[in-house]
Structures are given as C-alpha cells and as structure tokens.
Backbone bond lengths (Angstrom), bond angles and torsions (degrees), N, CA, C in turn:
res aa  C-N    CA-C-N  psi(-1)  N-CA   C-N-CA  omega(-1)  CA-C   N-CA-C  phi
1 M - - - 1.457 - - 1.524 111.17 -
2 S 1.307 117.45 -43.11 1.458 119.77 -178.33 1.531 111.45 -72.13
3 S 1.335 117.88 -27.96 1.466 119.46 177.63 1.530 111.08 -68.04
4 V 1.330 116.45 -34.08 1.467 120.24 176.42 1.529 109.87 -67.20
5 L 1.315 116.60 -39.52 1.456 121.01 178.59 1.523 111.20 -65.54
6 I 1.313 117.43 -43.83 1.460 121.24 179.06 1.524 110.50 -65.49
7 L 1.315 116.94 -41.97 1.463 120.70 177.90 1.531 111.48 -63.00
8 T 1.321 116.36 -40.83 1.466 120.68 177.89 1.523 111.09 -64.04
9 L 1.316 117.08 -43.13 1.464 120.25 178.59 1.524 111.40 -65.30
10 L 1.328 117.80 -39.03 1.457 120.34 178.70 1.531 111.82 -66.81
11 I 1.315 117.09 -42.03 1.470 120.20 177.58 1.522 110.60 -63.71
12 T 1.315 116.31 -41.71 1.462 120.58 178.87 1.515 111.27 -63.98
13 L 1.325 117.19 -44.42 1.453 121.38 178.64 1.525 110.76 -63.33
14 F 1.333 117.58 -41.33 1.455 121.61 178.82 1.534 111.59 -62.85
15 I 1.318 116.30 -43.54 1.470 120.00 179.86 1.525 110.54 -66.69
16 M 1.316 118.03 -38.56 1.466 120.62 178.38 1.523 111.38 -65.69
17 L 1.328 117.38 -43.34 1.465 120.44 178.45 1.517 111.26 -66.27
18 L 1.306 117.15 -39.51 1.460 120.95 178.70 1.529 111.41 -64.98
19 S 1.311 116.99 -44.08 1.466 119.51 -179.44 1.517 111.70 -68.23
20 S 1.327 118.55 -36.45 1.464 119.11 179.07 1.517 111.91 -72.53
21 S 1.324 117.75 -29.80 1.459 119.21 178.56 1.534 111.90 -78.22
22 L 1.319 117.68 -28.01 1.462 120.97 -179.29 1.525 114.09 -94.39
23 S 1.296 116.92 -3.36 1.470 118.70 -176.52 1.521 110.40 -69.88
24 K 1.321 115.79 158.26 1.457 120.99 -176.34 1.526 112.14 -90.63
25 K 1.314 117.85 6.53 1.459 120.57 178.79 1.525 109.72 -85.73
26 T 1.288 116.66 72.42 1.457 119.91 179.43 1.513 111.84 -103.09
27 I 1.318 117.81 -18.82 1.456 120.87 179.93 1.527 108.40 -86.99
28 L 1.315 115.92 115.76 1.461 120.55 179.17 1.528 108.38 -95.80
29 D 1.301 115.04 75.98 1.451 122.09 -179.41 1.522 108.79 -90.95
30 R 1.335 117.13 146.03 1.461 120.39 -178.82 1.516 111.58 -62.63
31 E 1.309 117.73 -42.22 1.456 121.38 -178.76 1.523 111.72 -71.46
32 K 1.322 115.99 -34.27 1.464 119.13 -178.32 1.521 112.52 -76.99
33 M 1.304 117.75 -32.04 1.455 121.17 -174.16 1.530 113.02 -92.64
34 S 1.326 118.79 -12.93 1.461 120.57 -178.52 1.530 110.18 -89.63
35 P 1.326 116.93 146.06 1.466 119.21 178.48 1.528 110.41 -72.99
36 F 1.315 115.41 144.61 1.465 121.17 179.01 1.519 108.22 -105.52
37 E 1.319 115.97 122.42 1.447 119.12 -178.41 1.522 109.02 -138.47
38 C 1.289 117.02 102.36 1.467 124.43 174.67 1.526 112.73 57.36
39 G 1.304 118.24 28.88 1.447 120.21 176.77 1.507 115.20 80.38
40 F 1.330 118.96 4.51 1.457 121.66 179.95 1.525 109.29 -90.83
41 D 1.319 115.88 139.50 1.465 120.64 179.13 1.529 108.26 -80.81
42 P 1.333 119.03 118.35 1.455 120.18 -177.54 1.526 113.51 -72.61
43 K 1.330 117.83 -10.70 1.458 120.70 -179.65 1.526 111.83 -84.44
44 D 1.326 117.78 -17.87 1.458 121.22 -179.49 1.521 110.85 -82.59
45 S 1.303 114.84 -178.16 1.458 121.06 179.27 1.527 110.57 -68.79
46 A 1.311 116.15 145.35 1.465 121.03 179.69 1.525 111.33 -83.79
47 R 1.295 117.75 -3.20 1.465 121.91 -176.98 1.519 113.54 -97.28
48 L 1.317 117.09 24.09 1.457 120.35 178.05 1.524 110.20 -74.25
49 P 1.319 118.78 150.37 1.468 120.05 178.81 1.523 111.64 -63.98
50 F 1.304 114.56 139.76 1.461 121.68 -177.69 1.516 108.57 -107.39
51 S 1.311 116.64 139.58 1.456 121.37 -178.25 1.531 110.04 -69.76
52 L 1.312 116.00 119.46 1.452 120.92 179.47 1.522 110.99 -69.34
53 R 1.325 117.60 -31.34 1.464 121.00 177.15 1.521 111.97 -63.64
54 F 1.323 116.48 -41.70 1.458 120.40 177.95 1.527 110.25 -61.72
55 F 1.310 116.40 -42.96 1.465 120.90 178.53 1.526 110.77 -63.87
56 L 1.325 117.87 -42.02 1.461 122.02 -179.23 1.525 111.25 -65.43
57 I 1.314 116.85 -41.85 1.465 120.03 177.27 1.526 110.21 -63.38
58 A 1.326 117.40 -39.34 1.470 120.85 179.38 1.523 110.94 -64.93
59 V 1.326 117.71 -41.31 1.466 121.02 179.33 1.527 110.65 -67.24
60 I 1.322 117.15 -42.18 1.471 120.32 178.03 1.530 110.14 -62.24
61 F 1.324 116.79 -41.50 1.460 119.85 177.57 1.524 111.10 -61.26
62 L 1.318 117.30 -44.50 1.468 119.66 179.77 1.522 112.03 -63.31
63 I 1.314 116.94 -40.88 1.469 120.06 179.96 1.527 110.07 -62.99
64 F 1.328 117.36 -48.71 1.463 119.93 -178.11 1.525 111.63 -71.48
65 D 1.317 117.70 -29.46 1.454 120.08 177.54 1.520 110.86 -67.27
66 V 1.313 117.21 -42.56 1.466 120.60 177.98 1.526 110.41 -66.03
67 E 1.315 116.69 -39.63 1.463 118.93 -179.74 1.525 111.72 -69.51
68 I 1.299 117.97 -32.26 1.464 119.91 175.92 1.524 110.02 -66.63
69 T 1.317 117.39 -37.52 1.464 119.04 177.17 1.521 111.17 -68.13
70 L 1.297 117.58 -21.23 1.467 119.71 173.40 1.524 111.53 -81.31
71 L 1.328 117.39 -26.03 1.463 120.70 179.83 1.529 113.02 -79.77
72 L 1.311 117.74 -32.23 1.456 120.39 -175.03 1.532 113.94 -61.74
73 P 1.333 121.02 -39.22 1.465 118.74 178.87 1.522 114.40 -69.45
74 L 1.327 118.09 -9.21 1.463 119.71 179.08 1.525 111.65 -64.20
75 A 1.319 117.37 -26.84 1.469 119.64 178.10 1.522 110.63 -67.20
76 N 1.315 117.53 -33.98 1.463 120.29 178.07 1.531 111.92 -73.05
77 L 1.316 116.66 -25.03 1.462 119.83 179.70 1.519 112.57 -71.26
78 S 1.314 117.32 -17.71 1.462 119.51 -177.67 1.526 112.03 -63.82
79 S 1.307 116.55 -30.82 1.468 118.46 179.45 1.526 111.99 -84.88
80 L 1.326 117.53 -16.44 1.462 120.84 -177.23 1.527 113.76 -95.22
81 S 1.317 117.13 -21.39 1.467 119.18 -177.83 1.528 110.02 -139.22
82 K 1.299 114.95 176.44 1.466 120.26 -179.63 1.519 110.00 -78.21
83 I 1.329 114.20 154.23 1.461 119.16 -179.10 1.535 110.95 -68.85
84 L 1.315 117.07 -24.66 1.463 119.66 179.94 1.519 112.59 -74.36
85 T 1.316 117.69 -13.06 1.470 119.27 177.88 1.526 111.78 -98.57
86 W 1.322 117.95 -46.19 1.462 117.87 -177.05 1.517 112.59 -89.26
87 G 1.309 119.32 -20.35 1.461 122.44 -179.82 1.522 113.45 -62.08
88 P 1.337 118.24 -55.40 1.468 118.27 179.19 1.531 113.66 -64.16
89 V 1.316 116.33 -33.49 1.468 119.08 178.41 1.519 110.67 -65.56
90 S 1.330 116.90 -43.82 1.461 119.45 179.96 1.527 111.34 -69.04
91 L 1.317 117.82 -37.15 1.455 119.91 176.59 1.523 111.78 -66.84
92 F 1.316 117.41 -38.40 1.462 121.44 176.80 1.525 110.55 -64.29
93 F 1.317 116.74 -42.58 1.459 121.19 179.33 1.528 110.78 -64.89
94 A 1.321 117.23 -42.09 1.461 121.01 177.69 1.528 111.02 -66.24
95 A 1.337 116.80 -35.62 1.466 120.03 177.71 1.524 110.69 -65.56
96 I 1.327 117.25 -38.80 1.465 120.01 177.22 1.527 110.00 -64.08
97 L 1.334 116.70 -40.86 1.464 120.03 177.59 1.533 111.49 -62.51
98 L 1.314 116.45 -45.89 1.461 119.66 -179.34 1.520 111.83 -67.35
99 L 1.321 117.50 -36.22 1.464 120.55 176.83 1.527 110.53 -65.27
100 G 1.314 117.66 -41.99 1.465 120.76 177.00 1.514 112.17 -63.56
101 L 1.323 115.94 -40.98 1.462 119.81 177.55 1.525 111.28 -65.13
102 Y 1.326 116.70 -40.48 1.466 120.84 178.08 1.522 111.11 -63.59
103 L 1.335 117.17 -43.20 1.463 120.04 179.67 1.529 111.85 -64.78
104 E 1.327 117.29 -40.22 1.460 120.22 177.12 1.522 111.01 -65.38
105 W 1.315 116.66 -36.91 1.453 120.44 178.65 1.525 111.00 -67.96
106 R 1.343 116.75 -42.30 1.467 121.09 179.65 1.520 112.63 -66.33
107 K 1.340 116.91 -34.16 1.459 119.69 178.79 1.527 112.30 -76.39
108 G 1.329 117.41 -12.45 1.449 121.25 178.49 1.506 114.07 87.71
109 A 1.331 117.07 15.11 1.461 120.04 -178.53 1.517 111.62 -73.07
110 L 1.325 118.20 -20.00 1.453 121.09 -179.06 1.515 113.48 -93.76
111 N 1.336 117.29 -5.08 1.464 121.17 177.23 1.518 108.47 -81.86
112 W 1.323 116.15 114.05 1.459 119.30 -176.97 1.534 111.11 -75.92
113 S 1.314 117.69 -43.56 1.461 120.35 179.52 1.526 109.07 -117.77
114 Q 1.317 114.03 141.70 1.468 118.79 -178.49 1.512 110.31 -122.58
C-alpha cells in the first residue's frame, strides 16, 4: 500500500516539474506577474481613496440581482397555484423593485458622471 502511495507521489512530482519547466511563462514582467483587480495597482499603497460611487453601484447591483433571483421562480409557481394568489404577490414585489429603482434614479445614485 505504501509503495503505491510513494509511486503516486513521485509521478505527481515528476509531472509537476515537467510542466513547470516546459511552460511558456518565462518572462517575469511586472504587469504580467501581478494580479489585476478592478484596475488598482497592487504594488501601491492600500490606503488610496476609493470611489464611493463605484461602491454604491456595486451594492445596488447586488440588491437588484438578488431580487431578480427571487422573481424568476415565480414563473414556476403559476402551475402550482392559482393566478389569484401568486399574481398580486408578484406584481407587488415587482412594484417594490421598480419603486426602489425610481428612488435611486431620482437621488442620482445611478448617474456615473456628473
């Protein structure tokens, strides 16, 4: 049993060394080797000011994305219940979504540039 384990580890180590030696990543460029995250340079200070508008747009997207995932199963409910029960509930939920979107639009939270 242990010989199979040792053989497996040796084959795995050999394949890893072979793949790393044959890989085409030979150029160690700063731009190529650094992680890219939302356009921020990871080599600079982490205490740079962050755009509050970008954060607000991201939060609004997450809220509406979660609510859309709650709206999509309503189509499947049409075959399980009467239209008089799920219809008003889905319309009320959609009205709340549209009212929230309207309020965010009126407050100017969706305007990226001013």
